[in-house]
N, CA, C and O of each residue as an XYZ file, in Angstrom:
988
protein
N      66.870     31.166     66.086
C      66.705     29.633     65.617
C      68.112     29.211     65.692
O      68.948     29.630     64.891
N      68.390     28.378     66.655
C      69.940     27.469     66.393
C      70.081     26.996     64.778
O      69.069     26.501     64.282
N      70.929     27.087     64.184
C      71.547     26.141     62.661
C      70.733     24.788     63.094
O      69.856     24.467     62.292
N      70.852     24.157     63.955
C      69.777     22.479     64.194
C      68.374     22.345     63.811
O      67.829     21.488     63.116
N      67.812     23.564     64.522
C      66.647     23.915     64.361
C      65.923     24.002     63.376
O      64.853     23.448     63.124
N      66.930     25.195     62.429
C      66.472     25.325     61.381
C      66.626     24.547     59.935
O      66.208     24.661     58.783
N      67.528     23.642     60.750
C      67.371     22.820     59.130
C      66.468     21.798     59.684
O      65.914     21.261     58.725
N      66.109     21.339     60.671
C      65.214     20.362     61.341
C      63.806     20.562     60.539
O      63.055     19.656     60.179
N      63.578     22.350     60.292
C      62.623     22.592     59.985
C      62.347     22.554     58.393
O      61.229     22.314     57.936
N      63.471     22.812     57.609
C      63.367     23.075     56.139
C      63.498     22.007     55.759
O      63.084     21.674     54.649
N      64.209     21.047     56.713
C      64.645     19.522     55.598
C      66.241     19.401     55.322
O      66.702     18.283     55.090
N      67.281     20.796     55.348
C      67.941     20.524     54.821
C      69.399     20.765     55.648
O      69.330     21.118     56.825
N      70.548     20.594     55.092
C      71.223     19.945     56.710
C      72.073     20.864     57.304
O      71.930     21.930     56.705
N      72.768     20.951     58.062
C      73.548     21.841     59.127
C      74.760     22.162     58.013
O      75.215     23.267     57.718
N      75.026     21.235     57.644
C      76.391     21.565     56.413
C      75.963     22.428     55.366
O      76.590     23.440     55.051
N      74.731     21.991     54.727
C      74.807     23.153     53.618
C      74.350     24.541     54.337
O      74.533     25.676     53.898
N      73.630     24.120     55.701
C      73.815     25.986     56.046
C      74.759     26.542     56.580
O      74.650     27.716     56.935
N      75.768     25.923     56.742
C      77.425     26.491     56.601
C      78.143     26.504     55.458
O      79.307     26.850     55.260
N      77.407     26.134     54.811
C      78.202     26.069     52.788
C      77.656     27.497     52.745
O      78.407     28.468     52.652
N      76.496     27.582     52.808
C      75.708     29.351     52.823
C      76.330     30.341     53.411
O      76.745     31.362     52.862
N      76.399     30.077     54.449
C      77.371     30.940     55.557
C      78.630     30.861     54.790
O      78.960     32.031     54.592
N      79.301     30.249     54.380
C      80.656     30.055     54.037
C      80.504     31.085     52.956
O      81.273     32.042     53.042
N      79.481     31.067     51.749
C      80.250     32.058     50.288
C      78.922     33.186     50.321
O      78.353     33.704     49.361
N      78.672     33.349     51.724
C      77.762     34.581     51.968
C      76.626     34.583     51.888
O      76.088     35.629     52.252
N      75.876     33.651     51.476
C      74.677     33.891     50.669
C      73.413     33.874     51.793
O      72.327     34.420     51.598
N      73.831     33.049     53.143
C      72.771     33.654     53.926
C      73.911     33.532     55.309
O      74.696     32.584     55.312
N      73.931     34.411     56.298
C      75.070     34.871     57.187
C      73.930     35.126     58.414
O      73.104     36.039     58.398
N      74.113     33.842     59.761
C      73.205     33.787     60.820
C      74.269     35.007     61.595
O      75.372     35.489     61.340
N      73.126     35.185     62.776
C      73.792     36.209     63.716
C      74.889     35.578     64.615
O      75.045     34.363     64.738
N      75.388     36.220     65.027
C      76.784     35.599     65.921
C      76.627     36.586     67.585
O      76.930     37.751     67.844
N      76.059     35.546     68.397
C      75.862     36.376     69.902
C      77.199     37.230     70.330
O      78.322     36.996     69.883
N      76.876     38.268     71.282
C      78.421     38.816     71.053
C      79.257     38.407     72.888
O      80.036     39.025     73.614
N      78.458     36.909     72.994
C      79.397     36.785     74.584
C      80.533     35.959     73.787
O      80.549     35.739     72.576
N      81.640     35.484     74.916
C      82.646     34.820     74.218
C      82.257     33.148     73.312
O      83.003     32.537     72.545
N      80.994     32.816     73.715
C      80.581     31.234     73.331
C      80.426     32.000     71.546
O      81.064     31.423     70.665
N      79.890     32.797     71.294
C      79.849     33.226     70.065
C      78.710     32.216     69.207
O      78.890     31.901     68.030
N      77.723     31.853     69.878
C      76.869     30.564     69.263
C      75.747     31.852     68.134
O      75.322     33.001     68.256
N      75.687     30.641     67.007
C      75.170     31.513     66.001
C      73.706     31.031     65.938
O      73.217     30.040     66.479
N      72.955     32.213     64.939
C      70.997     31.681     65.517
C      70.597     32.874     64.315
O      70.862     34.063     64.142
N      70.010     32.092     63.790
C      69.066     33.028     62.470
C      67.885     33.994     62.925
O      66.892     33.596     63.534
N      68.064     35.007     62.640
C      66.766     35.718     63.077
C      65.346     35.120     61.907
O      65.502     34.231     61.069
N      64.019     35.886     62.156
C      63.320     35.519     61.086
C      63.805     36.582     59.172
O      63.624     36.422     57.965
N      64.240     37.248     59.805
C      64.374     37.409     58.100
C      65.734     36.923     57.430
O      66.042     37.192     56.269
N      66.510     36.172     58.309
C      67.631     35.262     57.773
C      66.478     33.728     57.589
O      66.958     32.815     56.918
N      65.193     33.531     58.113
C      64.594     32.025     57.692
C      63.738     32.753     56.610
O      63.438     31.834     55.849
N      63.226     33.800     56.163
C      62.350     34.933     55.421
C      63.595     34.401     53.777
O      63.328     33.769     52.755
N      64.864     35.029     54.254
C      65.567     34.728     53.266
C      65.870     33.365     52.621
O      65.940     33.212     51.402
N      66.041     32.411     53.502
C      66.157     31.226     52.827
C      65.220     30.765     52.037
O      65.457     30.422     50.879
N      63.802     30.697     52.700
C      63.098     30.406     51.536
C      63.092     30.954     50.638
O      61.982     30.716     50.162
N      63.806     31.852     49.729
C      63.915     32.694     48.806
C      64.694     31.843     47.639
O      64.531     31.550     46.455
N      66.092     31.522     49.199
C      66.811     30.786     48.380
C      66.533     29.244     47.570
O      67.010     28.767     46.540
N      65.247     28.593     48.849
C      65.080     27.468     48.561
C      64.218     27.713     46.930
O      64.580     27.081     45.937
N      63.277     28.530     46.898
C      62.625     29.089     46.191
C      63.097     29.045     44.829
O      62.256     28.545     44.084
N      64.092     29.378     44.292
C      64.848     29.711     43.251
C      65.762     28.314     42.968
O      66.026     27.974     41.814
N      66.131     27.684     43.927
C      66.791     26.407     44.044
C      65.675     25.623     43.593
O      66.130     24.974     42.652
N      64.596     25.356     43.728
C      64.214     24.558     42.904
C      63.776     25.113     41.774
O      63.628     24.083     41.117
N      63.554     25.720     41.275
C      63.793     26.476     39.498
C      65.124     26.341     39.111
O      65.093     26.534     37.896
N      66.063     26.162     39.380
C      67.393     25.349     38.955
C      68.557     26.732     38.992
O      69.605     26.771     38.347
N      67.991     27.906     40.013
C      69.039     28.751     39.466
C      70.329     28.540     40.402
O      70.096     28.132     41.539
N      71.455     28.739     40.096
C      72.623     28.476     41.127
C      72.721     29.112     41.934
O      72.121     30.181     41.818
N      73.485     28.889     43.181
C      73.643     29.714     44.165
C      74.586     30.828     43.795
O      74.928     31.543     44.737
N      74.982     31.060     42.828
C      76.032     32.246     42.795
C      74.801     33.291     41.921
O      74.774     34.515     42.049
N      74.113     32.722     41.292
C      72.958     33.624     41.024
C      72.174     34.226     42.020
O      71.986     35.349     42.490
N      71.756     32.982     42.184
C      70.744     33.449     43.914
C      71.104     34.512     44.782
O      70.203     35.166     45.307
N      72.456     34.814     45.039
C      73.485     35.271     45.578
C      72.978     36.828     45.016
O      72.283     37.725     45.492
N      73.765     36.611     43.669
C      74.013     38.011     42.930
C      72.447     38.524     43.264
O      72.503     39.442     44.083
N      70.952     38.177     42.842
C      69.788     38.539     43.135
C      69.541     38.907     44.487
O      68.861     39.919     44.658
N      69.905     38.365     45.357
C      69.466     38.403     46.626
C      69.921     39.590     47.732
O      69.430     40.010     48.780
N      71.543     40.015     46.662
C      72.209     41.155     47.387
C      72.045     42.351     46.451
O      72.874     43.261     46.492
N      70.680     42.398     45.338
C      70.733     43.383     44.429
C      69.860     44.592     45.229
O      68.764     44.490     45.780
N      70.709     45.734     45.097
C      69.689     46.900     46.017
C      68.573     46.753     45.780
O      67.761     46.517     46.676
N      68.267     46.844     44.614
C      66.983     46.400     43.718
C      65.695     45.340     43.777
O      64.486     45.349     43.548
N      66.561     44.574     44.157
C      65.961     43.488     44.830
C      64.419     43.761     45.287
O      64.408     44.437     46.316
N      63.062     43.417     44.801
C      61.885     43.285     45.302
C      61.491     41.805     45.667
O      61.652     40.763     45.031
N      60.874     42.069     47.002
C      60.779     40.341     47.076
C      59.143     39.752     46.671
O      58.815     38.581     46.481
N      58.348     40.884     46.620
C      57.007     41.127     46.136
C      57.140     40.179     44.635
O      56.699     39.094     44.257
N      57.793     40.992     44.194
C      57.849     40.787     42.703
C      58.579     39.221     42.483
O      58.157     38.302     41.782
N      59.979     39.269     43.444
C      60.245     37.704     43.649
C      59.623     36.610     43.205
O      59.852     35.826     42.285
N      58.479     36.729     44.333
C      57.341     36.172     44.611
C      56.719     35.678     43.696
O      56.803     34.482     43.416
N      56.162     36.313     43.220
C      54.999     36.898     41.543
C      55.877     35.752     40.674
O      55.291     34.761     40.237
N      57.417     35.962     40.436
C      58.041     35.501     39.364
C      58.234     34.455     39.616
O      58.336     33.633     38.705
N      58.391     33.985     41.281
C      58.350     32.611     41.292
C      57.048     31.589     41.353
O      57.241     30.526     40.764
N      56.068     31.709     41.825
C      54.521     31.716     41.507
C      54.526     31.634     40.047
O      53.646     30.911     39.579
N      55.263     32.169     39.272
C      54.189     32.170     37.388
C      55.713     30.456     37.040
O      55.461     29.506     36.299
N      56.600     30.566     37.555
C      57.824     30.050     36.458
C      57.529     28.454     37.609
O      57.406     27.379     37.023
N      57.468     28.470     38.756
C      56.662     27.043     39.533
C      55.123     26.332     38.804
O      54.801     25.146     38.731
N      54.532     27.314     38.427
C      53.111     27.346     37.748
C      53.300     26.358     36.366
O      52.628     25.386     36.022
N      54.466     26.985     35.720
C      54.650     26.501     34.290
C      55.258     24.904     34.472
O      54.754     23.908     33.952
N      56.487     24.927     35.357
C      57.190     23.687     36.070
C      56.253     22.266     36.087
O      56.331     21.143     35.588
N      55.064     23.216     37.212
C      54.121     22.285     37.209
C      53.551     21.867     36.066
O      54.064     20.811     35.693
N      52.649     22.284     35.314
C      51.967     21.636     33.683
C      53.154     20.817     33.189
O      52.927     19.610     33.270
N      54.424     21.145     32.672
C      54.755     20.272     32.412
C      55.401     18.992     33.134
O      55.999     18.102     32.530
N      55.288     19.015     33.873
C      55.433     17.704     35.075
C      53.973     17.182     34.854
O      54.084     16.253     34.054
N      52.878     17.318     35.134
C      51.751     16.990     34.977
C      51.786     16.635     33.097
O      50.877     15.853     32.816
N      52.363     16.922     32.250
C      52.370     16.514     31.174
C      52.820     15.470     30.887
O      52.378     14.715     30.020
N      53.964     15.256     31.732
C      54.597     13.766     31.234
C      54.414     12.940     32.094
O      54.676     11.737     32.065
N      53.959     13.545     32.890
C      52.966     12.334     33.828
C      51.793     11.379     33.090
O      51.355     10.256     33.338
N      51.529     12.299     32.147
C      50.216     12.322     31.459
C      50.706     10.998     30.656
O      50.273      9.849     30.742
N      51.894     11.597     29.733
C      52.939     10.679     29.046
C      53.072      9.334     29.417
O      52.594      8.353     28.847
N      53.760      9.380     30.420
C      54.138      8.337     31.262
C      52.989      7.509     31.384
O      53.140      6.338     31.036
N      51.727      7.907     31.857
C      50.596      7.331     32.176
C      50.273      5.910     30.765
O      50.428      4.689     30.730
N      49.829      6.847     29.904
C      49.843      6.896     28.656
C      50.982      5.416     28.233
O      50.592      4.270     28.013
N      51.800      5.694     28.225
C      53.356      4.542     28.549
C      52.978      3.173     28.874
O      53.154      2.129     28.245
N      52.420      3.406     29.997
C      52.040      2.295     31.210
C      51.160      1.526     30.341
O      51.296      0.327     30.098
N      49.795      2.674     29.660
C      49.148      1.254     28.861
C      49.651      1.067     27.984
O      49.276     -0.081     27.744
N      50.328      1.351     27.176
C      50.661      1.054     25.659
C      51.951     -0.158     26.063
O      51.978     -1.086     25.255
N      52.761     -0.224     26.943
C      53.354     -1.285     27.099
C      52.622     -2.534     27.336
O      53.025     -3.615     26.905
N      50.878     -2.299     28.444
C      50.304     -3.465     29.030
C      49.437     -3.952     27.368
O      48.703     -4.939     27.403
N      49.566     -3.385     26.377
C      48.509     -3.237     25.072
C      47.422     -3.155     25.331
O      46.543     -3.977     25.071
N      47.272     -1.694     26.131
C      45.536     -1.339     26.303
C      45.444     -0.468     25.189
O      44.403     -0.569     24.539
N      46.237      0.321     24.831
C      46.787      1.179     23.754
C      47.484      1.446     23.097
O      48.584      1.438     23.651
N      47.564      1.858     21.609
C      48.678      2.120     21.216
C      49.260      3.639     20.975
O      48.580      4.476     20.383
N      50.192      3.843     21.335
C      50.194      5.339     21.094
C      51.380      5.378     19.646
O      51.848      4.380     19.098
N      51.641      6.757     19.297
C      52.111      7.194     17.906
C      53.803      7.476     18.745
O      54.068      7.525     19.946
N      54.550      7.593     17.734
C      55.901      7.987     18.244
C      56.087      9.542     18.689
O      57.184      9.914     19.107
N      54.883     10.527     18.581
C      55.056     11.672     18.368
C      54.295     11.878     19.823
O      54.421     12.775     20.656
N      53.396     10.616     19.805
C      52.781     10.416     21.737
C      53.679     10.502     22.925
O      53.606     11.075     24.013
N      54.720      9.585     22.223
C      55.497      9.279     23.299
C      56.562      9.752     23.951
O      57.196      9.364     24.932
N      56.691     11.272     22.738
C      57.323     12.553     23.498
C      56.543     13.574     23.550
O      56.892     14.631     23.026
N      55.529     13.467     24.093
C      54.801     14.703     24.829
C      55.224     15.056     25.747
O      55.597     14.189     26.537
N      55.381     16.419     26.105
C      56.015     16.900     27.440
C      57.478     17.144     27.791
O      57.893     17.754     28.777
N      58.554     16.279     26.334
C      59.518     16.488     26.517
C      60.039     17.384     25.845
O      60.469     17.032     24.747
N      60.216     19.066     26.299
C      60.620     19.750     25.858
C      62.249     20.138     25.569
O      62.718     20.840     26.466
N      63.110     19.832     24.569
C      64.481     20.197     24.128
C      64.597     21.924     23.634
O      65.601     22.601     23.414
N      63.168     22.275     23.574
C      63.664     23.784     23.024
C      64.069     24.796     23.775
O      64.628     25.860     23.506
N      63.664     24.253     24.864
C      64.116     26.061     25.950
C      65.013     25.230     26.456
O      64.943     24.003     26.381
N      66.466     26.283     27.343
C      67.923     25.997     27.374
C      67.725     26.697     29.223
O      67.820     27.911     29.401
N      67.485     25.833     30.289
C      67.666     26.817     31.597
C      68.809     27.255     31.989
O      69.021     27.746     33.098
N      69.750     27.083     30.963
C      71.108     27.883     30.778
C      71.287     29.214     30.151
O      72.222     30.015     30.194
N      69.912     29.235     29.440
C      70.294     30.362     28.172
C      70.894     31.803     28.486
O      71.641     32.456     27.757
N      70.397     32.147     29.735
C      70.874     33.467     30.037
C      72.572     33.371     30.000
O      73.286     34.148     29.366
N      73.160     31.969     31.026
C      74.596     32.062     30.814
C      75.034     31.600     29.713
O      76.165     31.199     29.988
N      74.860     31.431     28.762
C      75.109     30.785     27.445
C      75.400     32.484     26.431
O      76.350     32.867     25.747
N      73.932     33.184     26.830
C      74.076     34.313     26.053
C      75.136     35.436     26.308
O      75.539     36.154     25.393
N      75.497     35.529     27.396
C      76.762     35.764     28.272
C      78.181     35.803     27.759
O      79.127     36.560     27.544
N      77.709     34.321     27.674
C      79.602     33.467     26.900
C      79.381     34.194     25.391
O      79.986     35.206     25.040
N      78.199     33.331     24.413
C      78.468     33.705     23.122
C      77.768     34.219     22.497
O      77.625     34.039     21.287
N      76.933     35.283     23.465
C      76.473     36.164     22.128
C      74.767     35.637     21.766
O      74.442     34.477     21.512
N      73.758     36.938     21.833
C      72.609     36.889     21.581
C      72.128     35.802     20.456
O      71.257     34.935     20.507
N      73.003     36.173     19.459
C      73.028     35.891     18.160
C      73.303     34.257     17.648
O      72.734     33.484     16.878
N      74.217     34.219     18.320
C      74.333     32.654     18.161
C      73.805     31.598     18.908
O      73.687     30.441     18.505
N      73.442     32.094     20.175
C      72.582     31.269     20.956
C      71.087     31.093     20.420
O      70.360     30.116     20.597
N      70.799     32.267     19.727
C      69.167     32.223     18.945
C      69.510     31.581     18.005
O      68.664     30.689     17.957
N      70.239     31.421     17.157
C      69.995     30.182     15.908
C      70.531     29.183     16.383
O      70.399     28.363     15.474
N      71.133     28.609     17.327
C      71.153     27.647     17.930
C      69.934     26.920     18.195
O      69.730     25.754     17.859
N      69.060     27.745     18.876
C      67.867     27.936     19.058
C      66.418     27.225     18.122
O      65.542     26.364     18.208
N      67.036     28.481     17.077
C      66.230     28.171     15.947
C      66.621     26.919     15.310
O      66.004     26.461     14.348
N      67.408     26.487     15.715
C      67.968     24.887     14.813
C      67.156     23.784     15.444
O      66.776     22.727     14.939
N      66.935     24.368     16.928
C      66.280     23.529     17.535
C      65.271     23.393     17.243
O      65.019     22.500     16.434
N      64.240     24.203     17.758
C      62.986     24.559     16.716
C      62.516     24.269     16.021
O      61.288     24.354     15.984
N      63.406     23.641     14.855
C      63.102     23.227     13.443
C      62.697     21.436     13.816
O      61.782     20.844     13.243
N      63.427     20.921     14.678
C      63.524     19.527     14.818
C      62.290     18.680     15.294
O      61.865     19.254     16.297
N      61.585     17.660     15.048
C      60.792     16.855     15.807
C      61.318     16.784     16.845
O      62.376     17.339     17.143
N      60.185     15.600     18.030
C      60.538     15.666     19.069
C      61.523     14.231     18.637
O      62.694     14.518     18.888
N      61.446     13.205     18.235
C      62.389     12.508     17.680
C      63.825     12.326     17.420
O      64.680     11.521     17.788
N      63.784     13.472     16.572
C      65.323     14.399     16.074
C      65.857     14.901     17.439
O      67.073     14.807     17.609
N      65.172     15.373     18.336
C      65.398     15.882     19.334
C      66.123     14.824     20.372
O      67.265     14.960     20.811
N      65.202     13.723     20.678
C      65.371     12.599     21.246
C      66.851     12.264     20.670
O      67.841     12.813     21.155
N      66.929     11.467     19.764
C      68.293     11.378     18.998
C      69.240     12.152     19.019
O      70.301     11.574     18.784
N      69.359     13.551     19.255
C      70.678     14.354     19.655
C      70.660     14.162     20.837
O      71.798     13.720     20.999
N      69.984     14.170     22.263
C      70.255     13.708     23.107
C      70.834     12.256     23.680
O      71.324     11.949     24.767
N      70.685     11.840     23.013
C      71.148     10.109     23.266
C      72.226     10.145     22.933
O      73.030      9.401     23.494
N      72.791     11.311     21.552
C      73.981     11.464     21.117
C      74.787     12.000     22.293
O      75.715     11.381     22.814
N      74.336     13.260     22.686
C      75.445     14.080     23.191
C      75.484     12.557     24.877
O      76.582     12.166     25.274
N      74.432     12.122     25.395
C      74.628     11.133     26.130
C      76.016     10.250     25.957
O      76.799     10.154     26.902
N      76.246      9.669     24.795
C      77.085      8.782     24.503
C      78.488      9.610     24.053
O      79.396      8.905     23.613
N      78.744     11.248     24.147
C      79.601     11.557     23.895
C      80.151     11.870     25.544
O      81.355     11.983     25.775
N      79.439     11.954     26.287
C      79.755     12.171     27.518
C      80.679     11.238     28.266
O      81.794     11.477     28.731
N      79.608      9.551     28.288
C      80.112      8.469     28.597
C      81.587      8.390     27.833
O      82.571      8.028     28.479
N      81.692      8.741     26.447
C      83.091      8.524     26.034
C      83.932      9.441     26.751
O      85.079      8.996     26.707
N      83.883     10.531     27.399
C      84.697     11.332     28.056
C      84.755     10.796     29.078
O      85.905     10.823     29.519
N      83.871     10.162     29.878
C      84.427     10.334     31.358
C      85.058      8.337     31.448
O      85.176      7.904     32.594
N      85.301      7.612     30.590
C      86.443      6.787     30.204
C      87.401      7.021     30.487
O      88.051      6.291     31.235
N      87.943      8.365     29.889
C      89.182      9.101     30.204
C      89.617      9.924     30.946
O      90.658     10.550     30.745
N      88.654     10.082     32.214
C      88.725     11.135     32.593
C      89.864     10.805     33.696
O      90.582     11.740     34.052
N      90.022      9.780     34.141
C      91.163      9.810     34.843
C      92.555     10.064     34.443
O      93.390     10.042     35.348
N      92.914     10.280     33.349
C      94.410     10.737     32.251
C      94.511     12.040     33.091
O      93.579     12.666     33.597
N      95.824     12.313     33.132
C      96.132     14.118     33.070
C      95.218     14.763     31.396
O      95.093     14.459     30.210
N      94.840     15.674     32.272
C      93.741     16.770     31.135
C      94.966     17.055     29.934
O      94.524     17.351     28.824
N      96.193     16.997     30.056
C      97.161     17.410     28.580
C      97.665     16.322     28.078
O      98.603     16.474     27.295
N      97.230     15.032     28.357
C      97.952     14.291     27.789
C      97.357     13.998     26.133
O      96.209     14.337     25.846
N      97.934     13.582     25.482
C      97.774     13.303     23.994
C      96.710     12.928     24.000
O      95.720     13.615     23.748
N      96.725     11.575     24.336
C      94.909     10.825     24.748
C      93.941     11.815     24.785
O      93.168     12.078     23.864
N      93.998     12.392     25.927
C      92.481     13.222     26.478
C      92.635     14.532     25.536
O      91.661     15.270     25.383
N      93.937     14.822     24.875
C      94.063     15.942     24.189
C      92.411     15.780     22.844
O      91.332     16.315     22.590
N      93.627     14.267     22.244
C      92.836     13.732     21.207
C      91.158     13.672     21.235
O      90.298     14.097     20.463
N      91.125     13.102     22.213
C      89.073     13.361     22.638
C      89.118     14.536     22.900
O      88.915     14.969     21.765
N      89.225     15.401     23.509
C      88.438     16.683     23.596
C      88.602     17.394     22.372
O      87.968     18.448     22.337
N      89.102     17.189     21.612
C      89.672     17.750     19.951
C      88.656     17.381     19.162
O      88.383     18.279     18.366
N      87.766     16.123     19.020
C      86.820     15.410     18.661
C      85.563     15.850     19.451
O      84.540     15.727     18.777
N      85.342     16.395     20.867
C      84.406     17.050     21.507
C      84.304     18.433     21.284
O      83.206     18.939     21.519
N      85.176     19.121     20.899
C      85.338     20.498     20.205
C      84.684     20.566     18.570
O      84.057     21.525     18.118
N      85.008     19.298     17.837
C      84.136     19.537     16.458
C      82.659     18.905     16.717
O      81.675     19.216     16.046
N      82.652     18.301     17.413
C      81.373     17.288     17.680
C      80.161     18.677     18.333
O      79.005     18.814     17.930
N      80.787     19.475     19.304
C      80.034     20.413     19.742
C      79.775     21.603     18.530
O      78.898     22.465     18.594
N      80.364     21.502     17.860
C      80.399     23.200     16.509
C      79.624     22.374     15.664
O      78.793     23.026     15.031
N      79.614     21.041     15.419
C      79.414     20.239     14.276
C      77.452     20.512     15.023
O      76.666     21.294     14.487
N      77.238     19.999     15.779
C      75.648     19.942     16.305
C      74.971     21.204     16.987
O      73.834     21.038     17.430
N      75.555     22.429     17.110
C      75.388     23.633     17.096
C      75.537     25.132     16.162
O      75.478     26.335     16.418
N      75.753     24.312     14.992
C      76.357     25.295     14.184
C      77.561     26.337     13.893
O      77.651     27.378     13.243
N      78.662     25.373     14.878
C      79.878     26.106     14.609
C      79.558     27.758     15.852
O      79.919     28.887     15.523
N      78.970     27.497     16.952
C      79.146     28.810     17.709
C      80.571     28.943     18.815
O      81.205     29.869     19.320
N      80.619     27.592     18.831
C      81.925     27.696     19.718
C      83.476     28.079     19.194
O      84.300     27.528     18.465
N      83.423     29.195     19.888
C      85.107     29.626     19.067
C      86.076     29.152     20.391
O      85.624     28.786     21.476
N      87.305     29.236     20.086
C      88.179     28.347     21.488
C      88.242     28.948     22.502
O      88.305     28.177     23.460
N      88.261     30.319     22.860
C      87.824     31.138     24.002
C      85.838     30.583     24.468
O      85.649     30.184     25.617
N      85.076     30.620     23.853
C      83.960     29.899     24.172
C      83.987     28.403     24.695
O      83.355     27.822     25.577
N      85.004     27.998     23.773
C      84.727     26.258     24.313
C      85.591     26.454     25.915
O      85.173     25.732     26.820
N      86.306     27.037     26.113
C      86.885     27.253     26.948
C      86.383     27.858     28.282
O      86.774     27.427     29.367
N      85.453     28.928     28.149
C      84.502     29.134     28.989
C      82.948     28.750     29.048
O      82.008     29.388     29.525
N      82.983     27.314     28.314
C      82.520     26.314     28.363
C      82.545     25.397     29.721
O      81.779     25.184     30.661
N      83.971     24.932     29.265
C      84.485     24.333     30.543
C      84.438     24.593     31.993
O      84.093     23.802     32.870
N      84.956     26.195     32.163
C      84.552     26.449     33.351
C      83.562     26.714     33.875
O      83.607     26.976     35.077
N      82.296     26.746     33.169
C      80.589     26.726     33.311
C      80.243     25.356     33.824
O      79.232     25.146     34.494
N      81.329     24.203     33.407
C      81.051     22.632     33.905
C      80.586     22.859     35.624
O      79.621     22.566     36.328
N      82.164     23.700     35.820
C      82.117     23.901     36.976
C      81.650     25.094     38.568
O      81.513     25.017     39.788
N      81.586     25.885     37.680
C      81.051     27.142     38.130
C      79.511     27.013     38.714
O      78.988     27.354     39.774
N      78.911     26.190     37.207
C      77.651     26.424     38.018
C      77.291     24.498     38.428
O      77.894     23.467     38.132
N      76.471     24.681     38.941
C      76.190     23.583     40.210
C      75.168     22.922     39.179
O      75.165     21.724     39.465
N      74.527     23.087     38.392
C      73.288     22.459     37.423
C      74.281     21.879     36.166
O      74.001     20.826     35.594
N      75.067     22.416     35.927
C      76.378     21.501     34.934
C      76.844     20.689     35.380
O      76.820     19.556     34.901
N      77.533     21.073     36.650
C      78.219     20.127     37.529
C      77.147     18.381     37.676
O      77.545     17.248     37.402
N      76.322     18.637     37.986
C      75.352     17.382     38.703
C      75.383     16.849     37.369
O      76.127     15.872     37.280
N      74.683     17.258     36.070
C      73.867     16.814     35.010
C      75.527     15.994     34.058
O      75.478     14.966     33.381
N      76.731     16.792     34.302
C      77.910     16.065     33.934
C      78.013     15.005     34.492
O      77.790     13.936     33.923
N      78.444     15.137     35.961
C      78.688     14.166     36.848
C      78.361     12.728     36.964
O      78.946     11.701     37.306
N      76.938     13.143     36.449
C      76.672     11.475     36.400
C      76.722     10.832     35.737
O      75.985      9.873     35.960
N      77.599     10.745     34.346
C      78.427      9.595     33.740
C      79.443      9.421     34.601
O      79.630      8.225     34.823
N      80.258     10.222     35.239
C      81.317      9.655     35.925
C      81.526     10.818     37.205
O      80.946     11.894     37.063
N      82.046     10.675     37.983
C      82.314     11.261     39.038
C      83.511     12.514     39.192
O      84.531     12.178     39.794
N      83.463     13.422     38.864
C      84.591     14.580     38.468
C      84.912     14.824     36.697
O      85.773     15.239     35.922
N      83.704     14.306     36.735
C      83.879     14.163     34.521
C      83.889     15.994     34.247
O      84.363     16.446     33.204
N      83.327     16.872     35.288
C      83.330     17.930     35.443
C      84.141     18.729     35.323
O      84.127     19.578     34.432
N      85.121     18.604     36.307
C      85.861     18.967     36.724
C      87.348     18.581     35.611
O      88.359     19.264     35.446
N      87.021     17.405     35.066
C      88.284     16.777     34.449
C      87.905     17.658     33.153
O      88.793     18.435     32.800
N      87.111     17.655     32.644
C      86.581     18.684     31.678
C      87.178     19.792     31.545
O      87.869     20.167     30.598
N      86.860     20.444     32.700
C      87.456     22.208     32.380
C      88.714     22.206     32.460
O      89.258     22.989     31.681
N      89.600     21.421     33.330
C      90.753     21.398     32.804
C      91.488     21.278     31.577
O      92.439     21.859     31.054
N      90.494     20.037     31.213
C      91.319     19.638     29.257
C      90.635     20.518     28.076
O      90.921     20.596     26.881
N      89.697     21.108     28.796
C      89.341     22.119     27.510
C      90.441     23.438     27.845
O      91.411     23.692     27.131
N      90.133     24.061     28.853
C      90.986     25.256     28.698
C      92.413     24.612     28.367
O      93.008     25.419     27.653
N      93.079     23.653     28.567
C      94.406     23.426     27.508
C      94.079     23.326     26.139
O      94.797     23.794     25.255
N      92.714     22.559     25.877
C      92.625     22.476     24.298
C      92.764     23.983     23.703
O      93.403     24.055     22.653
N      92.322     25.023     24.161
C      91.737     26.331     23.872
C      93.259     26.986     24.175
O      93.413     28.016     23.518
N      94.314     26.670     24.931
C      95.531     27.952     25.174
C      96.291     26.754     23.693
O      96.818     27.326     22.739
N      96.241     25.335     23.712
C      97.087     25.160     22.757
C      97.448     25.600     21.120
O      98.442     25.692     20.399
N      95.788     25.830     21.026
C      95.192     25.734     19.764
C      95.178     26.783     19.508
O      94.713     27.149     18.429
């Protein structure tokens, strides 16, 4: 199957296939003749299906490559895991759709929702980046942060989220400055203390720098942060590195 054919079959772009090839995630076969045409075998097509399943579950490409390259990788086990995780994701989406339907009726005056009911299905107690966080800051620190969050009500969790959004909007406003400038570093100092105030002081300077690196290396972080302003993740990475080195 040629790259164009595979792109049309799956709905992903040829450019994405080229990127997967470039990073060694999915490498097509190359013809021996001088034209060097590339094509994908049935094995590569099956591997792409695995990649897309993992992507749907918010695994970063780097982690997907690590999983698929592992000699102990078992496709049957992976499929079972993907089925279970997607089923859990489906349940959460169905719950949120029910909450959305109830909210529409509430807006029309057909029913009256309690504040607790308004946030049914929103779950801030689980963190899709938890494994990466544990590697950076240690199990004890992350488990303590999770314990603090688990004690909050849904309203308190939403308030925290809104507070974080406001912090990122404030940082986005200075993203065009040089990361080492006094104004940028003053904002980053506020960000450093803001994170520790809201997570129980789990961030050392080295962990803070590592977090900045993750903003760029983990595409999930990059996507979420750059929604506040294009290039914000990269700016934070550089500014947080400068801050950690200076302090």
